[in-house]
N, C-alpha and C positions, 0 to 999 in steps of 0.2 A: 603531164597536165596537172595543174594545181587544183585541188578540190576545195570547195567552199562549203562550210557547214552553215546550214540555215536552220535556225531554231523556230519551230512552229509553236506558237503560244497555245497553252492548254485552253480548252473550252471551259468557261466558268460553269459551275454546277450550283444546284440549290444549296448544297452543303457549304459552298464558298459564301453564298449570300447569307446563310444562317450565321456563319462565324462572324462575318463583318457586321451584321446587324445585332448580334448578341441574342439570337432567338433560336428556337428549334426549327428543324427542316419542315415539320408539320405546319408551324406558323407561317413559314415562307409559302408553302403550298396554299394554305388558306387565303393568304393575302393576295397572291398573284393570280389565283383562280377566282377571286371575288366571291369566296364562299360566305354566304350570309348566315349559315346555321351556327357558326362559332363566333362568340363575342370577342372581338379584338379591339383594343383602344386605337383611336385615330393616330396617336403618337407612334405606336408600334407599327401600324400600317405604313405611315410615312417613312419610318426608319428602314423598313424592308424594301420599299420601293426605291428609296435613295441608294441603298446598297446594291440592288439589282441594276440600277442605272449606272452606278460607278463601275461595276464589274462588266457591264455589257451583257448581263445574263438575260436570256429569253427562254420562257418555258417551252418545253418540247411538246408540240401539239399531239404527236402520235402517242407519246407516253400518257399525256393527260386523257386522251380518248380511251386508252386501255383501262385507266383507273375508273373513269366514269361509266364505261360500258357503251359509250357512243361518242361520236365526234361532236365538235361544236361548229361544224361547217354548215353554213346556210348557202345553198346554191340558188343563184338568180340567173336563169337562162337569158341571154341577151335577146331582146325582142327582135323579131324578124321584120318588123315594120318601123318606119320612122316614128320616133317618140318625141313629141314637142317639148318645149320648155316646161310646161306644166307638169307632165309626167316625169320628166327628168328631175325636177325639184322634189317631187314626191319620193322618187327612188333615193335621192341623196339623204332625205330625212329618215327614210326607213333604214338605210345602211348605218347611219349615225346611231339610231335607237337600238338596233341589234348589237352594235359594238358596245354600247353601254351595258347591255345584258350579257356581255362576254361571249358573243358569237363572232365567228369569222365569216364575213360575207365575200363570196366569190362570184363574179359575173362570168358566165360560161357562154362562149360563142359556139353555136351548133349549126353552122352554115350547111345547108343541104339536107339537114335532118329535121324531120317533123313528127309531131304526135308521139305515138308509142315508141317509134324507132328512136327518137330523140331521148325519151325517158330511159331507154336502156343505156345510152351513152352517159346520161347524168348519173345513173345508178353506179357506174364504175368508180365514181369518186367517193362513194359512201357518205353522202351528206346526211346530216341529222334532219334537215328540212329543205324543201324545195318550194320556191315561189315562182309560179308559172304565169307569165303575162299573156293575155289574149286567149284565143280558143285553140283547139287542136289536140290537147291531151285527152285521152279516153280512160275508161275504167281499168283497162289492161295495163296502161302505163302507170297508173296510180299503184296498182298491185305490184308491179315490177319494182317501183321505188320503195314501197314498204317492205318487200322481201329483202331488199338490199340494206335495210336498216333505217330508212327515213321514217322518222316519227311523225312528221307533219308534211303534208302536201297541200299547198294553198294555191288556188287559181284566182286570178284577178282578171275578170272579163265579163262578157254578157250573160253567161250561163254557168250552171254548176255541173260538176262531174261526180259520179258516184264514188264515195270513199274519200273525197277531198273536201277540205274546208273551202269556202267560196266567199269572195268579195264580189258582189254583183254590181256591175256598172250599167245603170239604166240609161243607155244612150237614146232610147226613144224619147225620154224626157227632154233631152237637149233639142231634138228636132221639133218636139211639140211646142216648146217655148218659142223657138224661132218662127214657126209657122203661124202661131197665134199672134205674135207681135206684128208680123207683116200684114196679116189680115186686118188687125186693129188699125193699122196705118193706112188702110184703104186700098191695099194692093190685092189684085184678084188673079193675075197671071203669075203664079209663083214658080220660080225655077229653083232646083236643088242641085248643087254641085256634087257630082259623084267622082271622087278621085280615081285616077287610073293606075295609081301605084299599087303594086302587089301587096296583099295583106290588109288593106284598109277597109275591105268590104265588111269585116266584122263590126266596124264602127259606123261606116257610112250607111249601110242598109237599115240598121235600127233607127238612125237619125232620119232617113227618108220616110220610114214607116211612121215616125212620130209627127212629121209634117203632115202626112196624109191623114193621120188620125185627128190632128188639130183642125183640119179643114173639111173633115167629113160632114156632109149635109149642108155645106155652104155653096155659094155660087162661084167659088174659086177653083181654078185648075192647077194641077201640079205637073211640071215637066222636069225630067231628069236632064242634067247638063254634064255630060262626060268632060272631064278636064284633067290633063296631066300637069304636073307641077313644073311647067316650063313656060317661058315667055312666048314661044311659038304657038303652043297649044292655046294659051289665053288669047293671043292675038287672033288666032283663027276663029275662036268662039265669038269674040267681040265683033269681028268683021261681019257676022251674020245678024247682028243685033238691031241696028236702026230700023224702026218701023214695025218690027215683028217680034222682038224679044220680050222676055218677061218684064213685068214692072216691079217685081220684088224677087230677091234672091237670098236664099240661105246657102252660104258658100262653104259648108262643111266645117271649116275652122277659120281662124283669123289669117293664117298664112295664105290659104287659097283665096280668101276674100281680098287681101291686099294685092295679090297677083292679078285677080280679075278686075279690081277697081282701076288699076293703072292701065290695063288693056282697054277697058271701056272708055276711060278718059281720053286715051289716044285716038279713039274712034269718034270722039265728040259726043259720047253718051254721058249725060249729066247725072251725077249721084248727089242727092237723092231725087232730083226733080224727075228724071226719066226712069230711074230704077232705084229702088231702096235696097240696101245691101246690109246683111248682117252676118257676122262670123261666129266663132266660139273660141273660148279659152281666155279671153280678156288679156291679151298680151300687151305689154307696155308700148310696143311700137305702134299698135293700132290707135293708141291715144294721141300719137304724134302726127297722124296723117291729116290731110285736108281733103275732104271733111273727115272729122274723127269717126272712127269705126264703131258702129253698134256691134254688140257681141252678146253671146250667152256665157255668163260666168259659171264655171264648173267648180264645184267643191269636191275635191278628192278626199279619200280617207286620210286620217292622220297616220303618218309613218310610225309614230309611237304606238298607236292602237294596234296596228298590224304586227309590230314587233312583239307586243304583249300577247297577241293571239298565238304567234309562233311559239313563244316561250311556254304558254299554257299547254299547247299541244305536245311539245317535247316532254314536259313533265308528266302529262297524262295521255299517253299515246292511244289508250283504249277508249277515250271519250268519244261522244257523238260529234261528227263534223259540224262545225259552226258555219252558219250562212248569214251574211250581213249584206243588206242593200246599202251602198255607201256613196252613191253619186247624187249630188243635188245640183239643180240648174236654175238659173234666174237670168232674166234679160237685163242688160245694161244699155239703155237707150242713149245713143249719141247722134251726131249729125248725119251719118250716112243712111239713116232710115227715117 
């Protein structure tokens, strides 16, 4: 049998990059690790990056972590609930901003794991920071992550957790805006869509509470409207409407509002003459409907601001946890209400 010799190319090293760029290995390390404490000219930085690109050199993450005493890995557990376009755009901006600060962002799917049990799985990856969407994580989970080396644990949701930084999402304000708007439009039998999909109660219940608070002490009534995100569920709800249904509906968000609007129109229920309808999130598609969809515009935090919070916490892990209320809401009135 004839043998064939296969030459395996050597993996380029930082020494190779230094020789090609005409600089020291320390300079290569400073440039490729975005070290700001050392003054290096832009021309030198460009020469090092071009040499690294030409050689196909990529810094070794594990070695860099050993030198720094911690990883640069930021873990973002994948949400266990549907995240709409608005939240998805926020996550993209956040990942971009963390990348600019030289962190590696990893989304982690933990299907079947929840709360502190999920935190133990996240800790196995030894992240320097963990961003936790929604509720479920408890103080024990925060402690597990910190013992594993996480310098920052940040929760993004309706409440705070002991030991963690918190971005508080005031979803009551979303419901309050919608309820006050419908009442101002002369509607007195107010329905509030309650999504039946798992995990959405953390957002739907505060929004319902906000509607109730807006209408407290008035002559309006509030009725919960269970609705799954399916055409059959919407059709079944709409079939009971004529003559006895609410005359105003806050539909949780724009997606449920569009689903319900179509089902109501199929039943001959007129929007807004028979029922005023308002969603939330201000999706582009809602502006293209007939009638155009009224909505509650939600202002999420800046991904750049959250990335800077993470960076501050990593640099000063012993500091007091920061708590920020970050969600603002305002009504955008269109034809559906």
